Each structure stands twice: as structure tokens, then as C-alpha cells.
N, C-alpha and C positions, 0 to 999 in steps of 0.2 A: 328618938332612937329607931333605927331601921329593923325590919323583921329579919329573922334568920330563915334559912332554908327550911328548917324543921317547923318553925311557926307557920310558914306559908303552906307547907304540906299538911299540917294539922288542920289549918283553917279550911283548906280545900277538901280534905277528907271528911272532917267532922262537921264543919260549918255548912257545907252544901249537901250533906247526906249522901255522898257518893259511896257506892259499895262496889269495889273492884271486881268481885266475883259474879255479879249479876248484870254488869253493864253490857250493853250491846254496842259493838264497835261498828262504825260506818266509814267508808272510804270518802275522803274529802280532798279538795285542793286548798292547801293552806297558803295564804298570802301574808307576808310579813315576818316569816321566820328569820331569826337573827343569822346573818351571813349568807342568806339565800336571795339572789336578785329576782328569781322567778318563783312561781308557785311550786309547791312540793306536794305530791300526792301521798297521803298517809292515812292510816286507820286510827280514828280517835273514838272515845266513848260518845254516844249520841247526846249525852247531857252537855257536852261541850259545844254543841251547835247553838245553844241559847246565847243571845247577845248579852254581854256583861259577865258571862261565866269566866272563870279563871282556871288555868291548869299549868303544870310544869312539863316541859319537853326539853330534853338535853341540857339540863341545868339552867334553863331560862324560864322565868315566870311570864305568862302571857295572859292578856284579857281579850276576849272575842269582842270586836267592835261592830262587825256586820256579818250576817249570814245570808246567802242567797240560795234558795232551795228550788225555785221555779225555773223551768226551761234550761236546765243544765244536766249533764250526765252524772256528775258528782257535785255535791254542794260546794259552794265557794265560801270559805271562811277567812275573814280578814282579821288580823291580829295586831295588837299593840304590845310592845315589850314593857313589862312592869319592873322586872329585876333580873339581873344576871348573877348567878352564884359562882363563886370561885371553886375550882376543883380542889378537893382536899386530899 
């Protein structure tokens, strides 16, 4: 049986120990956002730069597959879509 949006959010928040109030956001170039053919520049919590980390953005669950920090103006973060949630 698949995970619900709430289960995924709980796992992300509780399982990885993320604390929304103390996170430091960093501007990155995201590659692999659903519906975006090019990289998109957004601010994300620095914890999401870790390869293998998971997060939800615009009702889509992603996993970070690769992060490049060296020799770039903004880190490059490559994503894999894990799940797409229906709007309720």
C-alpha cells in the first residue's frame, strides 16, 4: 500500500529531524522539478543538499540524487520524483 501525503510529510519532518524554525535556506539550482525542462532557482533548507534526502515541493515528493557544490555560483541539486500528490 502506498504512502499518503501526510505519512511522507511526517517521515520527512520527524524521521530526519528537520526543524522548520531553525533551518537555514540556501539558493540552489534544482534540476528535475516536475514540469520544468530547465533548472529552477529556489531557496531550500540546507539539509536538503544531502544526497539521499527527501522533501516535498508543490505537492511532489523528491529525492536528491546528486549535489554539486564546487566551482558553481549556486549549488546544483539533481532530483528524482518519488511521488505526485493529487490536489484535494
